[in-house]
N, C-alpha and C positions, 0 to 999 in steps of 0.2 A: 505493499500500501503506500510505502515509502514514494514510491515513483511518481502515482499517477493521483494522489490525494491532497488537497491543497496544506501545507502545514498548519493553517490555525486549525483546520477542522481535524488534522491528523493531533496536536497537542490537546485538542477539546476530547477527542478519542479516548486517551491514557488516561484521561481523570475520571471518565464514567463509566468506567463500570469497578466494581466495589469488592474488597474482600465480606470474609463472612462477619462483621461487625456493625453495630448500630450506626456508630458515628461517622463511620467511612462507605455505610449503605446512605445515609443523608446525604453526604459532601456528591454521591456518584449522584444522584437522583439531580442535584442542584445543577454539576456540570451539565447532567447529558441535557436539564433543559438550556444552560446557557450557548452548547452546541447547536441547539436545535434552532434555536431563539436566531442565532445569526446566521445560519444556512435558511434558514424561513427567510430572512430579511434582507439577505442578497439575493434571492432567489423573486421574494414580491420587487425587490428593484428594479431584475434585468427584466420582468413581465409586465412591469408599470401596475402593479396591483400595489392598494395600500396594504402596508403592516397592521393586524390590528392591534396596534399599540396599549391601549386604552385595558382590554380582553387580558393581555397578555402580562400588566402591570396586576391587575385585580388577581388572578390565579397565582401570581407567582407571590405577592403578598401572602394569599390565603394560604399556599403550601411552606413557605416560612413561618408563619404563625403556627400552624398547625404541627411541623418537627421541632421548633421550639417549647413546646407543652409536652414533658416528660411523662410516656404515658399513655398520651391520649390518639396516638397513631399508633397503629401496630404495620412496620411496612413487610 
């Protein structure tokens, strides 16, 4: 993949996979969201589509809130 994947996407993929522990899983989820957001924004721009920024912000805030509430979210 190093030969054909954009360097930023490759870096994002390295962080998007977790070890089997809660903190690492949470971090990997957020890294995967960041990677998806970057790719989605790039794609939307290239295709002249609007990116749903407000929806993205709302969902990201909700997920971060859930993840910060110890014991309330089972991943």
